[in-house]
C-alpha positions as CSV (number, residue, x, y, z in Angstrom):
1,M,-4.8,-22.3,9.9
2,S,-7.2,-24.5,12.0
3,I,-10.2,-26.2,10.5
4,K,-12.4,-23.8,12.5
5,S,-10.5,-20.8,11.0
6,K,-10.7,-22.2,7.5
7,L,-14.5,-22.7,7.8
8,K,-14.9,-19.1,9.1
9,H,-12.9,-17.7,6.3
10,A,-14.9,-19.8,3.7
11,L,-18.1,-18.3,5.1
12,T,-16.6,-14.8,4.9
13,V,-15.6,-15.3,1.2
14,S,-19.0,-16.7,0.3
15,R,-20.7,-13.7,1.7
16,D,-18.3,-10.9,0.5
17,P,-18.1,-10.6,-3.3
18,R,-14.9,-8.6,-3.0
19,W,-13.1,-11.9,-2.4
20,W,-14.2,-13.5,-5.7
21,P,-12.1,-11.5,-8.2
22,F,-9.3,-11.4,-5.6
23,Y,-9.0,-15.1,-5.6
24,L,-9.6,-15.4,-9.3
25,Q,-6.8,-13.1,-10.4
26,R,-4.3,-15.0,-8.1
27,R,-4.6,-18.0,-10.5
28,F,-2.9,-16.0,-13.2
29,M,0.7,-15.3,-12.1
30,Q,2.6,-14.8,-15.4
31,P,3.1,-11.1,-15.9
32,Q,2.2,-11.0,-19.6
33,R,-1.1,-12.9,-19.1
34,R,-1.9,-10.6,-16.1
35,S,-1.2,-7.5,-18.1
36,W,-3.5,-8.6,-21.0
37,L,-6.3,-9.5,-18.5
38,A,-5.9,-6.2,-16.7
39,Q,-6.4,-4.4,-20.0
40,Q,-9.7,-6.1,-20.5
41,I,-10.8,-5.1,-17.0
42,A,-9.8,-1.5,-17.7
43,R,-12.2,-1.4,-20.6
44,V,-15.2,-1.7,-18.3
45,R,-14.0,0.9,-15.8
46,P,-14.3,4.6,-16.1
47,P,-11.6,5.7,-18.6
48,A,-8.3,7.3,-17.7
49,G,-7.9,11.0,-18.5
50,A,-9.6,12.8,-15.7
51,F,-6.2,13.7,-14.2
52,H,-4.2,13.7,-17.5
53,R,-0.8,15.5,-17.5
54,S,1.8,15.6,-20.2
55,D,4.7,17.5,-18.5
56,P,8.2,16.1,-18.4
57,L,8.0,15.1,-14.7
58,H,4.8,13.1,-15.3
59,L,6.5,11.4,-18.3
60,R,9.5,10.5,-16.2
61,H,7.4,8.9,-13.4
62,T,5.3,6.9,-15.8
63,T,8.3,5.7,-17.7
64,E,10.1,4.7,-14.6
65,I,7.1,2.7,-13.3
66,A,6.8,0.9,-16.7
67,E,10.5,0.1,-16.9
68,Q,11.5,-0.3,-13.3
69,G,8.3,-0.9,-11.3
70,I,9.0,2.1,-9.0
71,T,9.4,5.8,-9.1
72,H,10.4,8.3,-6.4
73,L,8.2,11.4,-6.0
74,P,9.1,14.9,-4.9
75,P,8.5,14.8,-1.1
76,P,4.8,15.5,-0.6
77,L,5.0,16.3,3.1
78,S,7.4,18.6,5.0
79,P,9.2,17.5,8.2
80,S,6.8,19.6,10.3
81,Q,3.8,18.0,8.7
82,C,5.3,14.6,9.4
83,M,5.8,15.6,13.0
84,E,2.2,16.7,13.2
85,L,1.1,13.3,11.9
86,I,3.3,11.5,14.4
87,T,1.7,13.5,17.2
88,Y,-1.8,12.8,15.8
89,F,-1.2,9.0,15.4
90,S,0.6,8.6,18.7
91,A,-2.6,9.4,20.5
92,K,-4.7,7.0,18.5
93,D,-5.3,3.3,19.2
94,V,-3.6,0.6,17.1
95,Y,-4.0,-3.1,16.6
96,D,-1.8,-6.0,15.7
97,P,-3.4,-7.7,12.6
98,Y,-1.5,-10.9,13.3
99,R,-2.5,-11.2,17.0
100,T,-6.2,-10.4,17.0
101,E,-6.5,-11.6,20.5
102,I,-4.6,-8.6,21.8
103,A,-6.7,-5.6,22.8
104,P,-6.0,-2.3,21.0
105,F,-3.2,-0.2,22.5
106,K,-1.4,3.1,22.0
107,P,1.7,3.0,19.7
108,Q,4.1,3.8,22.5
109,G,1.9,2.2,25.2
110,Q,2.3,-0.9,27.4
111,G,-0.3,-3.1,25.6
112,R,1.9,-4.1,22.7
113,H,2.9,-7.8,22.7
114,S,6.7,-8.2,22.7
115,H,6.5,-10.1,19.4
116,S,4.3,-7.5,17.6
117,H,6.4,-6.2,14.8
118,V,3.6,-4.0,13.3
119,A,0.7,-2.0,14.7
120,H,-2.0,-0.6,12.4
121,H,-4.3,2.4,12.7
122,Y,-8.0,2.2,12.1
123,P,-9.4,3.5,8.8
124,E,-11.6,6.1,10.5
125,D,-8.5,7.7,12.1
126,I,-6.6,7.6,8.8
127,V,-9.4,9.4,6.9
128,Q,-9.6,12.1,9.5
129,A,-5.8,12.5,9.8
130,P,-4.2,15.8,8.6
131,Y,-3.0,15.8,5.0
132,L,-3.3,12.1,4.1
133,L,-6.6,12.0,2.3
134,A,-5.6,15.1,0.3
135,L,-2.2,13.4,-0.4
136,A,-3.9,10.2,-1.7
137,N,-6.1,12.5,-4.0
138,D,-3.2,14.6,-5.3
139,P,-4.0,15.1,-9.0
140,A,-0.3,14.8,-9.9
141,I,-0.2,11.3,-8.2
142,L,-3.5,10.3,-9.6
143,S,-2.3,11.2,-13.1
144,I,0.6,8.7,-12.8
145,V,-1.7,6.1,-11.3
146,E,-4.4,6.2,-14.0
147,K,-1.7,6.0,-16.7
148,F,-0.4,2.8,-15.0
149,L,-3.9,1.3,-14.5
150,G,-5.3,2.2,-17.8
151,C,-8.5,3.5,-16.2
152,K,-9.7,5.9,-13.5
153,P,-8.2,4.6,-10.2
154,S,-10.0,3.5,-7.1
155,L,-8.5,4.3,-3.7
156,A,-9.2,0.9,-2.4
157,Y,-7.1,0.9,0.8
158,M,-5.2,3.3,3.0
159,A,-3.0,2.1,5.9
160,T,-0.8,3.8,8.5
161,W,1.3,1.5,10.6
162,W,4.2,1.4,13.1
163,S,7.0,-1.1,12.7
164,Y,8.9,-2.3,15.8
165,A,12.0,-4.3,16.6
166,T,11.4,-7.7,18.1
167,S,13.5,-10.7,19.2
168,L,12.0,-12.8,16.4
169,G,13.7,-11.2,13.4
170,A,11.9,-11.1,10.1
171,Q,8.1,-11.8,10.2
172,Q,5.4,-11.8,7.5
173,A,6.0,-9.1,4.9
174,E,9.6,-8.7,6.1
175,F,10.4,-11.6,3.8
176,F,10.6,-11.0,0.0
177,H,7.3,-11.6,-1.7
178,R,4.9,-10.4,-4.4
179,D,1.6,-8.7,-3.6
180,V,-1.2,-10.2,-5.6
181,D,-4.0,-7.8,-4.7
182,D,-5.8,-7.2,-8.0
183,W,-5.4,-7.6,-11.7
184,R,-3.4,-4.4,-11.7
185,F,-2.7,-2.1,-8.8
186,I,-0.1,0.3,-7.5
187,K,0.9,1.5,-4.0
188,L,2.0,4.9,-2.7
189,F,4.4,4.8,0.2
190,V,5.3,7.8,2.3
191,Y,7.8,7.6,5.2
192,L,6.5,9.6,8.2
193,T,9.7,9.1,10.2
194,D,13.3,9.1,9.1
195,V,14.2,5.6,7.8
196,D,17.9,4.5,7.8
197,A,19.4,1.1,7.4
198,E,18.4,0.1,10.9
199,S,14.9,1.4,11.1
200,G,13.1,-0.8,8.6
201,P,13.8,0.4,5.0
202,H,11.6,-0.9,2.2
203,V,13.5,-3.1,-0.3
204,Y,12.4,-3.4,-3.9
205,V,13.7,-5.6,-6.8
206,S,13.5,-3.3,-9.8
207,Q,12.2,-4.7,-13.0
208,S,10.8,-7.7,-11.2
209,S,7.2,-6.7,-11.8
210,Q,7.4,-7.8,-15.5
211,D,9.8,-10.7,-14.8
212,P,8.4,-14.3,-14.8
213,T,11.0,-15.4,-12.4
214,L,9.7,-16.5,-8.9
215,T,6.0,-16.0,-9.5
216,T,4.6,-18.4,-7.0
217,I,2.7,-16.9,-4.1
218,R,5.0,-17.5,-1.2
219,R,7.9,-15.9,0.7
220,F,11.3,-15.9,-0.9
221,S,14.7,-16.0,0.9
222,D,17.4,-13.4,0.4
223,D,19.5,-16.1,-1.2
224,E,16.8,-16.9,-3.8
225,I,16.6,-13.2,-4.7
226,A,20.4,-12.9,-4.9
227,K,20.6,-15.9,-7.2
228,N,17.9,-14.8,-9.6
229,F,18.5,-11.0,-9.8
230,K,21.4,-8.7,-10.3
231,P,22.8,-6.9,-7.2
232,E,22.0,-3.5,-8.7
233,Q,18.3,-4.4,-9.0
234,I,17.9,-4.9,-5.2
235,R,17.2,-1.3,-4.0
236,V,17.2,-0.5,-0.3
237,L,15.0,2.6,0.1
238,T,16.3,4.6,3.1
239,G,14.9,8.2,3.3
240,K,13.8,11.1,5.3
241,A,10.4,11.8,6.8
242,G,8.2,13.0,3.9
243,D,9.9,10.9,1.2
244,A,7.5,9.1,-1.1
245,F,7.5,6.6,-3.9
246,L,5.0,4.8,-6.1
247,E,5.5,1.1,-6.6
248,D,4.1,-1.8,-8.5
249,T,4.2,-4.3,-5.7
250,F,3.5,-7.2,-7.9
251,G,7.2,-6.8,-8.2
252,I,9.3,-8.5,-5.5
253,H,9.8,-6.5,-2.3
254,K,9.9,-6.6,1.5
255,G,10.3,-4.4,4.5
256,Q,13.5,-4.9,6.4
257,P,12.9,-5.7,10.1
258,V,13.4,-2.7,12.4
259,Q,16.5,-3.1,14.5
260,R,16.4,0.3,16.2
261,G,13.7,2.8,17.0
262,Q,10.2,2.8,15.3
263,R,9.0,3.4,11.8
264,L,5.8,5.1,10.9
265,L,4.6,4.8,7.3
266,F,1.5,5.7,5.2
267,Q,0.4,3.7,2.3
268,A,-2.4,4.2,-0.3
269,V,-3.4,1.4,-2.6
270,Y,-4.9,2.2,-6.0
271,S,-6.7,-0.7,-7.8
272,M,-9.2,-1.6,-10.4
273,C,-11.5,-3.7,-8.2
274,A,-12.5,-3.5,-4.6
275,L,-10.0,-5.1,-2.2
276,P,-11.2,-7.5,0.5
277,Y,-8.9,-5.9,3.1
278,G,-10.3,-2.5,2.5
279,P,-13.2,-1.0,4.5
280,T,-16.4,-3.0,4.2
281,K,-18.3,0.3,3.9
282,P,-17.4,4.0,3.7
283,V,-16.0,5.4,6.9
284,A,-16.9,9.1,6.3
285,S,-19.3,11.3,4.4
286,H,-18.1,12.9,1.2
287,A,-20.1,16.0,2.1
288,E,-18.5,16.1,5.6
289,I,-15.0,15.9,4.2
290,Q,-15.7,18.5,1.5
291,R,-16.9,20.9,4.3
292,K,-13.7,20.4,6.2
293,L,-11.5,20.6,3.1
294,P,-13.4,22.7,0.6
295,Q,-10.2,23.1,-1.5
296,L,-10.2,19.4,-2.4
297,G,-12.1,18.3,-5.5
298,L,-12.6,14.8,-4.3
299,D,-13.6,12.5,-7.2
300,P,-16.5,10.3,-6.1
301,W,-15.3,7.2,-8.1
302,V,-11.8,7.4,-6.7
303,N,-13.0,7.7,-3.1
304,R,-16.1,5.6,-3.2
305,F,-14.8,2.9,-0.8
306,Y,-14.0,5.5,1.9
307,L,-16.5,8.3,1.4
308,E,-20.2,7.8,1.3
309,A,-21.9,9.9,-1.4
């Protein structure tokens, strides 16, 4: 990063209080210490319980997250709904977050740089997309999330992005790493396209979220992971369009580089604090969304970063 870029970022951090807890919590990387501190934060947040469930499926999911760091959900979207979303997003502009000098382009258009391995959609388009806001607010999912967080969750970030094959091989998050987004947070992933071994499957090291091994904030090589974890812990998550999983991404993970085709994925991040990469202000009106989707009982706290009261 150049001196000019560092100064610009320092100014952004000084003016945006979302960055302050973000950088503070990154100084505490030992899982047990982070867990204790997260419990203290949870005490000053709205309490868990609004989405409480006690059925066997809920218990299985919460147990798997506590023990493994990941749980697979029943597919929340049908193949036809995924096709509808592919059609919707194919007509929307995307941007390369790592090459900000490139103008927005269509996902299958000519404007993409040959080295662009990902292209993200804008938050306004994600909120207005079919199914996704409702999916992120599914009470069955929120019941698992609030149990994990220990408080009522905040939907702090939603992302939909395409992944592409390039000649550069692995880039950025296609190397193993830990996410260090908040004191405690969890992410919902939904494949919107079929994902096989060649189209960028997600890879997760189960049980690593509570393991003090490799807790520095950096990228890890495949060899480092192989030396420090058992082969059966390294889970390559192929799946069909509509498949979904909840994951504690403080655990070690990566996205495999796409070798063939394109991958479209939806992600929702649930946290305790505001995240600096989330929207700077709500992108839609709560009343407007409720008029469009009256069947949704959207919780104002959960949706406060995306929907204006």
